[in-house]
N, C-alpha and C positions, 0 to 999 in steps of 0.2 A: 513599454510602449511605447516610446516617447525615440527608442534606438530604430523603430520600425520609419516613423516620419524621417527621421535623420538619414537613413540610407535613403528612402522612397527620393530627398530633396537632394542626395551626392550622384544619385543613380541618375536621376532623372533633372533634376535641378529647374529653380524655379519656372523658364521660361518655357520648357515643356509642359512641365505638371498646368501651370497657366490656362497651356494649348488646349489643352487634355480638357477643360474646366467650361474652357470658352467653347470647346465642341457640340461635349453635354449641353449644351446651355443654346446652341442653334437650334440640334438635331429636336429636343425640346418646343423650342418654339414652333420650327419648320411642322414636328404634330399636332399644335396645338391647331398651325392652318387649316390643317389638312381637316383637323373635325369643326368649325370654325367654317367651313363650305361641303360637308357631312351631311345630308338627311338626318335627321333625326338625333343625331349627334350632338349635346350641347356642351359647353367647357363650359367650367366651375369655378375657375382661379384664373389669374391674372398669374400667367409665368414670369417666377421671379429664380427658380434655381430650375433644377433640374430634374423636377414629377411636375406632369399634371395631372388634370381629374376634370373627371368626362362622366358622362353621364347619355344612355341610350333613353328616347320616350316618343316611342311610335306616335305618328301624327291622333290616331285615333283615344291612344290614352293620353296624349295633350292637350286632344280636345276637351276631356272627360275630366284633366280638372280645373276648369273655369265648371263646372256643371253642380249639384248636390250632392253628386258622385264620387267629389273631392279625395275623399276620406280611401275609399277603396281605390281607384286611379292608383293614386301615393303605394297600397301594397301591394299591387300589381308594379309599378315601377317598380319597384324596392327589388321582390322578386325574379320581375325579369332580369334585373342589372348585377343580381346574384346568380340567378342559374347561368347567367355570360360569361361571365366571370368564373364558372366553376368551367364551365365544357372548357377556357381556353385553358387553365388548368394545368386541368385529366388531362384534355390532347396534346400537351409540352411542346407544341409550335412554338407559340407566343406566352410570356408571362405578364399580367396585371397587379395588381392587388387591390383589394374592394375592403368597403369601411361606410360606415354613416358619419355623415354630414349635412350641416343645417345652409341651408341656400345664403349661406351667406350675402351672398352678389345677387342677391333675385334674381334668378336668371329664370326659371321657371312664374315668376311671377302670383304664386301662391303665398310668397310671405318669408325674411327671414328667420323665421320658430320651425320650418315646413324641412324635415327629415330624413333625406336621400340614400340610398346604398349605391355610392361612386364607384367609378373605378376610377382606377392610380395607374400612370403609367410612372415609370422612376426610370430615367436612364443614367447605368452607370457602366456600360459598355463602348470603348473607345471605338467601337469596330460598328457598329450601326450606322448608316448610311440610310441617306433619305429615301431609295429604293428601298432597301426594308420595311420601314414607316409606310411608305406605300402601302407596300404589300402587308404590313398589319392590315390599314385601316379598311382595305378592301375584305380580308377575311372577316374582321370583327362585323360590316356589315355582313358579311355570310353568318356566320353565327347566330348576330342579332335577330337579324328576320325570320332564320330556322327556329330562331327560343323564344321568337313574339307571336308565332304561330299554333304555339304550345296551349299558350296564355287563353 
């Protein structure tokens, strides 16, 4: 296994590897900036590596989070985000991960003990561009709205 790394360093060089890492991080930061200005999407982490965690919560479910129906809203939000990820995966155009995570930053203002089914974009492809990420966020908005109508 160490030979693989050695060959990579010899083939690309430290500067090129550094440039690739910086590009991936820059693209994730750009994606996070798109999430931050897109209605109903919420950043759940601070971008420190090539990964971002986010959540889709339409307004009607967000409003429900702060009522006596909080538990039902969380279940619906989690089901919705799982459905979005599954549909994206099934269609094969884009791929995001999903898993459950506490809202450690209290983004949804329900406490850090609240667990949400989040989505994660992890960029490893050096060919990812800002246009690809803009297209992805637009497609994600479309899928999210369609899946929200089913709940």
